[in-house]
PDB file of N, CA, C and O in Angstrom:
ATOM      1  N   MET A   1       2.803  58.400  29.845  1.00  0.00           N
ATOM      2  CA  MET A   1       2.733  57.742  28.554  1.00  0.00           C
ATOM      3  C   MET A   1       1.519  56.807  28.528  1.00  0.00           C
ATOM      4  O   MET A   1       1.382  55.932  29.383  1.00  0.00           O
ATOM      5  N   THR A   2       0.651  57.001  27.552  1.00  0.00           N
ATOM      6  CA  THR A   2      -0.536  56.177  27.418  1.00  0.00           C
ATOM      7  C   THR A   2      -0.359  55.241  26.224  1.00  0.00           C
ATOM      8  O   THR A   2      -0.056  55.678  25.113  1.00  0.00           O
ATOM      9  N   ILE A   3      -0.550  53.968  26.470  1.00  0.00           N
ATOM     10  CA  ILE A   3      -0.480  52.982  25.393  1.00  0.00           C
ATOM     11  C   ILE A   3      -1.897  52.542  25.073  1.00  0.00           C
ATOM     12  O   ILE A   3      -2.621  52.038  25.932  1.00  0.00           O
ATOM     13  N   GLU A   4      -2.277  52.742  23.822  1.00  0.00           N
ATOM     14  CA  GLU A   4      -3.611  52.348  23.400  1.00  0.00           C
ATOM     15  C   GLU A   4      -3.632  50.847  23.148  1.00  0.00           C
ATOM     16  O   GLU A   4      -2.733  50.310  22.501  1.00  0.00           O
ATOM     17  N   LYS A   5      -4.638  50.181  23.649  1.00  0.00           N
ATOM     18  CA  LYS A   5      -4.746  48.739  23.513  1.00  0.00           C
ATOM     19  C   LYS A   5      -5.124  48.386  22.079  1.00  0.00           C
ATOM     20  O   LYS A   5      -6.145  48.843  21.565  1.00  0.00           O
ATOM     21  N   LYS A   6      -4.287  47.564  21.436  1.00  0.00           N
ATOM     22  CA  LYS A   6      -4.525  47.195  20.050  1.00  0.00           C
ATOM     23  C   LYS A   6      -5.199  45.835  19.936  1.00  0.00           C
ATOM     24  O   LYS A   6      -5.962  45.600  18.999  1.00  0.00           O
ATOM     25  N   TYR A   7      -4.927  44.940  20.876  1.00  0.00           N
ATOM     26  CA  TYR A   7      -5.489  43.593  20.835  1.00  0.00           C
ATOM     27  C   TYR A   7      -6.404  43.357  22.030  1.00  0.00           C
ATOM     28  O   TYR A   7      -6.123  43.802  23.142  1.00  0.00           O
ATOM     29  N   LEU A   8      -7.498  42.654  21.782  1.00  0.00           N
ATOM     30  CA  LEU A   8      -8.508  42.403  22.802  1.00  0.00           C
ATOM     31  C   LEU A   8      -8.672  40.911  23.011  1.00  0.00           C
ATOM     32  O   LEU A   8      -8.472  40.120  22.089  1.00  0.00           O
ATOM     33  N   ASN A   9      -9.040  40.527  24.232  1.00  0.00           N
ATOM     34  CA  ASN A   9      -9.355  39.117  24.466  1.00  0.00           C
ATOM     35  C   ASN A   9     -10.819  38.875  24.102  1.00  0.00           C
ATOM     36  O   ASN A   9     -11.549  39.813  23.783  1.00  0.00           O
ATOM     37  N   GLU A  10     -11.240  37.621  24.150  1.00  0.00           N
ATOM     38  CA  GLU A  10     -12.589  37.298  23.697  1.00  0.00           C
ATOM     39  C   GLU A  10     -13.679  37.918  24.563  1.00  0.00           C
ATOM     40  O   GLU A  10     -14.758  38.229  24.059  1.00  0.00           O
ATOM     41  N   LYS A  11     -13.421  38.103  25.842  1.00  0.00           N
ATOM     42  CA  LYS A  11     -14.420  38.723  26.715  1.00  0.00           C
ATOM     43  C   LYS A  11     -14.638  40.187  26.343  1.00  0.00           C
ATOM     44  O   LYS A  11     -15.766  40.679  26.341  1.00  0.00           O
ATOM     45  N   GLU A  12     -13.544  40.873  26.028  1.00  0.00           N
ATOM     46  CA  GLU A  12     -13.653  42.272  25.620  1.00  0.00           C
ATOM     47  C   GLU A  12     -14.388  42.393  24.288  1.00  0.00           C
ATOM     48  O   GLU A  12     -15.196  43.303  24.105  1.00  0.00           O
ATOM     49  N   VAL A  13     -14.112  41.483  23.363  1.00  0.00           N
ATOM     50  CA  VAL A  13     -14.790  41.498  22.064  1.00  0.00           C
ATOM     51  C   VAL A  13     -16.280  41.197  22.247  1.00  0.00           C
ATOM     52  O   VAL A  13     -17.123  41.808  21.590  1.00  0.00           O
ATOM     53  N   ALA A  14     -16.597  40.274  23.121  1.00  0.00           N
ATOM     54  CA  ALA A  14     -18.004  39.954  23.399  1.00  0.00           C
ATOM     55  C   ALA A  14     -18.732  41.189  23.927  1.00  0.00           C
ATOM     56  O   ALA A  14     -19.875  41.448  23.550  1.00  0.00           O
ATOM     57  N   GLN A  15     -18.072  41.948  24.796  1.00  0.00           N
ATOM     58  CA  GLN A  15     -18.689  43.170  25.339  1.00  0.00           C
ATOM     59  C   GLN A  15     -18.919  44.200  24.248  1.00  0.00           C
ATOM     60  O   GLN A  15     -19.977  44.826  24.198  1.00  0.00           O
ATOM     61  N   ILE A  16     -17.938  44.380  23.375  1.00  0.00           N
ATOM     62  CA  ILE A  16     -18.028  45.394  22.328  1.00  0.00           C
ATOM     63  C   ILE A  16     -19.094  45.029  21.297  1.00  0.00           C
ATOM     64  O   ILE A  16     -19.884  45.881  20.893  1.00  0.00           O
ATOM     65  N   THR A  17     -19.117  43.765  20.871  1.00  0.00           N
ATOM     66  CA  THR A  17     -19.990  43.347  19.771  1.00  0.00           C
ATOM     67  C   THR A  17     -21.374  42.897  20.216  1.00  0.00           C
ATOM     68  O   THR A  17     -22.328  42.940  19.440  1.00  0.00           O
ATOM     69  N   GLY A  18     -21.479  42.465  21.467  1.00  0.00           N
ATOM     70  CA  GLY A  18     -22.746  41.921  21.938  1.00  0.00           C
ATOM     71  C   GLY A  18     -22.890  40.439  21.645  1.00  0.00           C
ATOM     72  O   GLY A  18     -23.920  39.846  21.964  1.00  0.00           O
ATOM     73  N   PHE A  19     -21.867  39.825  21.038  1.00  0.00           N
ATOM     74  CA  PHE A  19     -21.882  38.374  20.806  1.00  0.00           C
ATOM     75  C   PHE A  19     -21.618  37.650  22.114  1.00  0.00           C
ATOM     76  O   PHE A  19     -20.852  38.130  22.950  1.00  0.00           O
ATOM     77  N   ALA A  20     -22.239  36.515  22.291  1.00  0.00           N
ATOM     78  CA  ALA A  20     -21.938  35.665  23.436  1.00  0.00           C
ATOM     79  C   ALA A  20     -20.554  35.051  23.233  1.00  0.00           C
ATOM     80  O   ALA A  20     -20.108  34.870  22.100  1.00  0.00           O
ATOM     81  N   LEU A  21     -19.878  34.732  24.343  1.00  0.00           N
ATOM     82  CA  LEU A  21     -18.571  34.079  24.248  1.00  0.00           C
ATOM     83  C   LEU A  21     -18.654  32.807  23.406  1.00  0.00           C
ATOM     84  O   LEU A  21     -17.779  32.539  22.582  1.00  0.00           O
ATOM     85  N   GLN A  22     -19.701  32.035  23.619  1.00  0.00           N
ATOM     86  CA  GLN A  22     -19.837  30.786  22.869  1.00  0.00           C
ATOM     87  C   GLN A  22     -19.992  31.046  21.370  1.00  0.00           C
ATOM     88  O   GLN A  22     -19.526  30.250  20.556  1.00  0.00           O
ATOM     89  N   THR A  23     -20.631  32.135  21.005  1.00  0.00           N
ATOM     90  CA  THR A  23     -20.766  32.490  19.589  1.00  0.00           C
ATOM     91  C   THR A  23     -19.397  32.764  18.990  1.00  0.00           C
ATOM     92  O   THR A  23     -19.093  32.287  17.897  1.00  0.00           O
ATOM     93  N   LEU A  24     -18.565  33.528  19.695  1.00  0.00           N
ATOM     94  CA  LEU A  24     -17.208  33.791  19.215  1.00  0.00           C
ATOM     95  C   LEU A  24     -16.425  32.491  19.088  1.00  0.00           C
ATOM     96  O   LEU A  24     -15.684  32.304  18.123  1.00  0.00           O
ATOM     97  N   ARG A  25     -16.584  31.601  20.048  1.00  0.00           N
ATOM     98  CA  ARG A  25     -15.891  30.306  20.007  1.00  0.00           C
ATOM     99  C   ARG A  25     -16.390  29.465  18.839  1.00  0.00           C
ATOM    100  O   ARG A  25     -15.598  28.801  18.171  1.00  0.00           O
ATOM    101  N   ASN A  26     -17.690  29.489  18.591  1.00  0.00           N
ATOM    102  CA  ASN A  26     -18.247  28.757  17.450  1.00  0.00           C
ATOM    103  C   ASN A  26     -17.724  29.327  16.137  1.00  0.00           C
ATOM    104  O   ASN A  26     -17.387  28.572  15.224  1.00  0.00           O
ATOM    105  N   PHE A  27     -17.656  30.648  16.036  1.00  0.00           N
ATOM    106  CA  PHE A  27     -17.093  31.283  14.844  1.00  0.00           C
ATOM    107  C   PHE A  27     -15.671  30.776  14.598  1.00  0.00           C
ATOM    108  O   PHE A  27     -15.319  30.410  13.477  1.00  0.00           O
ATOM    109  N   ARG A  28     -14.861  30.760  15.656  1.00  0.00           N
ATOM    110  CA  ARG A  28     -13.472  30.310  15.505  1.00  0.00           C
ATOM    111  C   ARG A  28     -13.418  28.849  15.072  1.00  0.00           C
ATOM    112  O   ARG A  28     -12.635  28.482  14.195  1.00  0.00           O
ATOM    113  N   HIS A  29     -14.246  28.026  15.685  1.00  0.00           N
ATOM    114  CA  HIS A  29     -14.267  26.600  15.361  1.00  0.00           C
ATOM    115  C   HIS A  29     -14.626  26.375  13.887  1.00  0.00           C
ATOM    116  O   HIS A  29     -14.060  25.503  13.227  1.00  0.00           O
ATOM    117  N   CYS A  30     -15.563  27.164  13.387  1.00  0.00           N
ATOM    118  CA  CYS A  30     -16.014  27.050  11.998  1.00  0.00           C
ATOM    119  C   CYS A  30     -15.186  27.907  11.036  1.00  0.00           C
ATOM    120  O   CYS A  30     -15.458  27.955   9.837  1.00  0.00           O
ATOM    121  N   ARG A  31     -14.173  28.579  11.582  1.00  0.00           N
ATOM    122  CA  ARG A  31     -13.321  29.494  10.798  1.00  0.00           C
ATOM    123  C   ARG A  31     -14.153  30.557  10.087  1.00  0.00           C
ATOM    124  O   ARG A  31     -13.982  30.808   8.893  1.00  0.00           O
ATOM    125  N   ARG A  32     -15.061  31.179  10.850  1.00  0.00           N
ATOM    126  CA  ARG A  32     -15.915  32.255  10.372  1.00  0.00           C
ATOM    127  C   ARG A  32     -15.745  33.444  11.303  1.00  0.00           C
ATOM    128  O   ARG A  32     -14.996  33.383  12.278  1.00  0.00           O
ATOM    129  N   GLY A  33     -16.442  34.518  10.993  1.00  0.00           N
ATOM    130  CA  GLY A  33     -16.503  35.649  11.911  1.00  0.00           C
ATOM    131  C   GLY A  33     -15.274  36.539  11.875  1.00  0.00           C
ATOM    132  O   GLY A  33     -14.654  36.723  10.828  1.00  0.00           O
ATOM    133  N   ILE A  34     -14.937  37.079  13.010  1.00  0.00           N
ATOM    134  CA  ILE A  34     -13.871  38.071  13.149  1.00  0.00           C
ATOM    135  C   ILE A  34     -12.510  37.385  13.114  1.00  0.00           C
ATOM    136  O   ILE A  34     -12.300  36.401  13.823  1.00  0.00           O
ATOM    137  N   PRO A  35     -11.572  37.895  12.289  1.00  0.00           N
ATOM    138  CA  PRO A  35     -10.220  37.323  12.282  1.00  0.00           C
ATOM    139  C   PRO A  35      -9.580  37.445  13.670  1.00  0.00           C
ATOM    140  O   PRO A  35      -9.856  38.391  14.407  1.00  0.00           O
ATOM    141  N   TYR A  36      -8.732  36.487  14.015  1.00  0.00           N
ATOM    142  CA  TYR A  36      -8.104  36.476  15.333  1.00  0.00           C
ATOM    143  C   TYR A  36      -6.693  35.930  15.241  1.00  0.00           C
ATOM    144  O   TYR A  36      -6.315  35.326  14.237  1.00  0.00           O
ATOM    145  N   SER A  37      -5.926  36.142  16.282  1.00  0.00           N
ATOM    146  CA  SER A  37      -4.579  35.586  16.413  1.00  0.00           C
ATOM    147  C   SER A  37      -4.579  34.654  17.601  1.00  0.00           C
ATOM    148  O   SER A  37      -5.269  34.890  18.593  1.00  0.00           O
ATOM    149  N   LYS A  38      -3.804  33.600  17.497  1.00  0.00           N
ATOM    150  CA  LYS A  38      -3.726  32.651  18.595  1.00  0.00           C
ATOM    151  C   LYS A  38      -2.259  32.401  18.929  1.00  0.00           C
ATOM    152  O   LYS A  38      -1.462  32.042  18.062  1.00  0.00           O
ATOM    153  N   ILE A  39      -1.922  32.595  20.183  1.00  0.00           N
ATOM    154  CA  ILE A  39      -0.579  32.349  20.684  1.00  0.00           C
ATOM    155  C   ILE A  39      -0.742  31.355  21.818  1.00  0.00           C
ATOM    156  O   ILE A  39      -1.219  31.709  22.897  1.00  0.00           O
ATOM    157  N   GLY A  40      -0.350  30.122  21.580  1.00  0.00           N
ATOM    158  CA  GLY A  40      -0.615  29.079  22.560  1.00  0.00           C
ATOM    159  C   GLY A  40      -2.115  28.907  22.678  1.00  0.00           C
ATOM    160  O   GLY A  40      -2.797  28.666  21.681  1.00  0.00           O
ATOM    161  N   ARG A  41      -2.628  29.027  23.878  1.00  0.00           N
ATOM    162  CA  ARG A  41      -4.079  28.930  24.105  1.00  0.00           C
ATOM    163  C   ARG A  41      -4.747  30.299  24.154  1.00  0.00           C
ATOM    164  O   ARG A  41      -5.967  30.398  24.279  1.00  0.00           O
ATOM    165  N   SER A  42      -3.953  31.336  24.057  1.00  0.00           N
ATOM    166  CA  SER A  42      -4.455  32.699  24.150  1.00  0.00           C
ATOM    167  C   SER A  42      -4.979  33.188  22.796  1.00  0.00           C
ATOM    168  O   SER A  42      -4.280  33.111  21.786  1.00  0.00           O
ATOM    169  N   VAL A  43      -6.205  33.686  22.789  1.00  0.00           N
ATOM    170  CA  VAL A  43      -6.839  34.209  21.575  1.00  0.00           C
ATOM    171  C   VAL A  43      -6.932  35.723  21.704  1.00  0.00           C
ATOM    172  O   VAL A  43      -7.377  36.240  22.729  1.00  0.00           O
ATOM    173  N   ARG A  44      -6.513  36.427  20.666  1.00  0.00           N
ATOM    174  CA  ARG A  44      -6.571  37.884  20.658  1.00  0.00           C
ATOM    175  C   ARG A  44      -7.158  38.375  19.347  1.00  0.00           C
ATOM    176  O   ARG A  44      -6.908  37.808  18.283  1.00  0.00           O
ATOM    177  N   TYR A  45      -7.939  39.436  19.444  1.00  0.00           N
ATOM    178  CA  TYR A  45      -8.559  40.064  18.293  1.00  0.00           C
ATOM    179  C   TYR A  45      -7.986  41.462  18.130  1.00  0.00           C
ATOM    180  O   TYR A  45      -7.816  42.188  19.110  1.00  0.00           O
ATOM    181  N   ASN A  46      -7.689  41.835  16.900  1.00  0.00           N
ATOM    182  CA  ASN A  46      -7.224  43.181  16.601  1.00  0.00           C
ATOM    183  C   ASN A  46      -8.425  44.122  16.672  1.00  0.00           C
ATOM    184  O   ASN A  46      -9.447  43.875  16.033  1.00  0.00           O
ATOM    185  N   LEU A  47      -8.305  45.182  17.433  1.00  0.00           N
ATOM    186  CA  LEU A  47      -9.410  46.128  17.630  1.00  0.00           C
ATOM    187  C   LEU A  47      -9.929  46.669  16.304  1.00  0.00           C
ATOM    188  O   LEU A  47     -11.141  46.752  16.107  1.00  0.00           O
ATOM    189  N   GLN A  48      -9.033  47.038  15.393  1.00  0.00           N
ATOM    190  CA  GLN A  48      -9.469  47.594  14.107  1.00  0.00           C
ATOM    191  C   GLN A  48     -10.227  46.562  13.272  1.00  0.00           C
ATOM    192  O   GLN A  48     -11.154  46.919  12.545  1.00  0.00           O
ATOM    193  N   GLU A  49      -9.845  45.292  13.371  1.00  0.00           N
ATOM    194  CA  GLU A  49     -10.563  44.244  12.634  1.00  0.00           C
ATOM    195  C   GLU A  49     -11.943  43.985  13.237  1.00  0.00           C
ATOM    196  O   GLU A  49     -12.888  43.672  12.513  1.00  0.00           O
ATOM    197  N   VAL A  50     -12.062  44.111  14.547  1.00  0.00           N
ATOM    198  CA  VAL A  50     -13.372  43.973  15.201  1.00  0.00           C
ATOM    199  C   VAL A  50     -14.288  45.093  14.720  1.00  0.00           C
ATOM    200  O   VAL A  50     -15.439  44.850  14.358  1.00  0.00           O
ATOM    201  N   ILE A  51     -13.773  46.312  14.717  1.00  0.00           N
ATOM    202  CA  ILE A  51     -14.556  47.460  14.256  1.00  0.00           C
ATOM    203  C   ILE A  51     -14.923  47.285  12.785  1.00  0.00           C
ATOM    204  O   ILE A  51     -16.065  47.531  12.396  1.00  0.00           O
ATOM    205  N   GLY A  52     -13.958  46.862  11.965  1.00  0.00           N
ATOM    206  CA  GLY A  52     -14.210  46.644  10.542  1.00  0.00           C
ATOM    207  C   GLY A  52     -15.268  45.577  10.291  1.00  0.00           C
ATOM    208  O   GLY A  52     -16.110  45.727   9.406  1.00  0.00           O
ATOM    209  N   PHE A  53     -15.222  44.501  11.070  1.00  0.00           N
ATOM    210  CA  PHE A  53     -16.205  43.426  10.952  1.00  0.00           C
ATOM    211  C   PHE A  53     -17.607  43.961  11.217  1.00  0.00           C
ATOM    212  O   PHE A  53     -18.542  43.659  10.475  1.00  0.00           O
ATOM    213  N   MET A  54     -17.750  44.742  12.260  1.00  0.00           N
ATOM    214  CA  MET A  54     -19.061  45.284  12.611  1.00  0.00           C
ATOM    215  C   MET A  54     -19.523  46.321  11.580  1.00  0.00           C
ATOM    216  O   MET A  54     -20.694  46.336  11.200  1.00  0.00           O
ATOM    217  N   GLU A  55     -18.622  47.174  11.132  1.00  0.00           N
ATOM    218  CA  GLU A  55     -18.982  48.203  10.146  1.00  0.00           C
ATOM    219  C   GLU A  55     -19.384  47.583   8.819  1.00  0.00           C
ATOM    220  O   GLU A  55     -20.274  48.098   8.143  1.00  0.00           O
ATOM    221  N   ALA A  56     -18.737  46.475   8.432  1.00  0.00           N
ATOM    222  CA  ALA A  56     -19.054  45.810   7.167  1.00  0.00           C
ATOM    223  C   ALA A  56     -20.465  45.230   7.173  1.00  0.00           C
ATOM    224  O   ALA A  56     -21.039  44.980   6.113  1.00  0.00           O
ATOM    225  N   ARG A  57     -21.016  45.018   8.343  1.00  0.00           N
ATOM    226  CA  ARG A  57     -22.353  44.442   8.465  1.00  0.00           C
ATOM    227  C   ARG A  57     -23.407  45.491   8.804  1.00  0.00           C
ATOM    228  O   ARG A  57     -24.543  45.162   9.144  1.00  0.00           O
ATOM    229  N   ARG A  58     -23.019  46.726   8.708  1.00  0.00           N
ATOM    230  CA  ARG A  58     -23.926  47.832   9.007  1.00  0.00           C
ATOM    231  C   ARG A  58     -25.017  47.905   7.941  1.00  0.00           C
ATOM    232  O   ARG A  58     -24.747  47.797   6.744  1.00  0.00           O
ATOM    233  N   ILE A  59     -26.228  48.086   8.394  1.00  0.00           N
ATOM    234  CA  ILE A  59     -27.381  48.189   7.484  1.00  0.00           C
ATOM    235  C   ILE A  59     -27.976  49.586   7.640  1.00  0.00           C
ATOM    236  O   ILE A  59     -28.370  49.998   8.731  1.00  0.00           O
ATOM    237  N   GLU A  60     -28.027  50.286   6.539  1.00  0.00           N
ATOM    238  CA  GLU A  60     -28.608  51.632   6.540  1.00  0.00           C
ATOM    239  C   GLU A  60     -30.132  51.525   6.539  1.00  0.00           C
ATOM    240  O   GLU A  60     -30.708  50.715   5.813  1.00  0.00           O
ATOM    241  N   THR A  61     -30.763  52.339   7.347  1.00  0.00           N
ATOM    242  CA  THR A  61     -32.221  52.417   7.363  1.00  0.00           C
ATOM    243  C   THR A  61     -32.646  53.754   6.806  1.00  0.00           C
ATOM    244  O   THR A  61     -31.830  54.666   6.678  1.00  0.00           O
ATOM    245  N   SER A  62     -33.901  53.879   6.479  1.00  0.00           N
ATOM    246  CA  SER A  62     -34.391  55.155   5.913  1.00  0.00           C
ATOM    247  C   SER A  62     -34.244  56.290   6.927  1.00  0.00           C
ATOM    248  O   SER A  62     -34.099  57.448   6.536  1.00  0.00           O
ATOM    249  N   ASP A  63     -34.280  55.977   8.210  1.00  0.00           N
ATOM    250  CA  ASP A  63     -34.127  57.006   9.240  1.00  0.00           C
ATOM    251  C   ASP A  63     -32.690  57.484   9.365  1.00  0.00           C
ATOM    252  O   ASP A  63     -32.454  58.587   9.856  1.00  0.00           O
ATOM    253  N   SER A  64     -31.725  56.682   8.934  1.00  0.00           N
ATOM    254  CA  SER A  64     -30.317  57.049   9.104  1.00  0.00           C
ATOM    255  C   SER A  64     -29.770  57.836   7.925  1.00  0.00           C
ATOM    256  O   SER A  64     -28.651  58.343   7.994  1.00  0.00           O
ATOM    257  N   VAL A  65     -30.528  57.950   6.850  1.00  0.00           N
ATOM    258  CA  VAL A  65     -30.082  58.700   5.677  1.00  0.00           C
ATOM    259  C   VAL A  65     -30.184  60.184   5.989  1.00  0.00           C
ATOM    260  O   VAL A  65     -31.235  60.688   6.385  1.00  0.00           O
ATOM    261  N   GLN A  66     -29.063  60.869   5.799  1.00  0.00           N
ATOM    262  CA  GLN A  66     -29.048  62.307   6.098  1.00  0.00           C
ATOM    263  C   GLN A  66     -29.319  63.092   4.822  1.00  0.00           C
ATOM    264  O   GLN A  66     -28.859  62.725   3.741  1.00  0.00           O
ATOM    265  N   ALA A  67     -30.058  64.157   4.961  1.00  0.00           N
ATOM    266  CA  ALA A  67     -30.417  64.989   3.788  1.00  0.00           C
ATOM    267  C   ALA A  67     -29.291  65.906   3.414  1.00  0.00           C
ATOM    268  O   ALA A  67     -29.412  66.673   2.459  1.00  0.00           O
TER     269      ALA A  67
END
């Protein structure tokens, strides 16, 4: 039985997005950036929301337009 990971910690999100840990922490402090859940001191990000955040900021270039 394989369980797909739905929630990620900040280190995993930093790896996926390329953001520094401190950037993610600054986003949280300013209530900006990727939505997150907090349980006690533990911070978790929903994988689909991380993907959605990155996709929403996608910029199309002339080279990426398919004919």
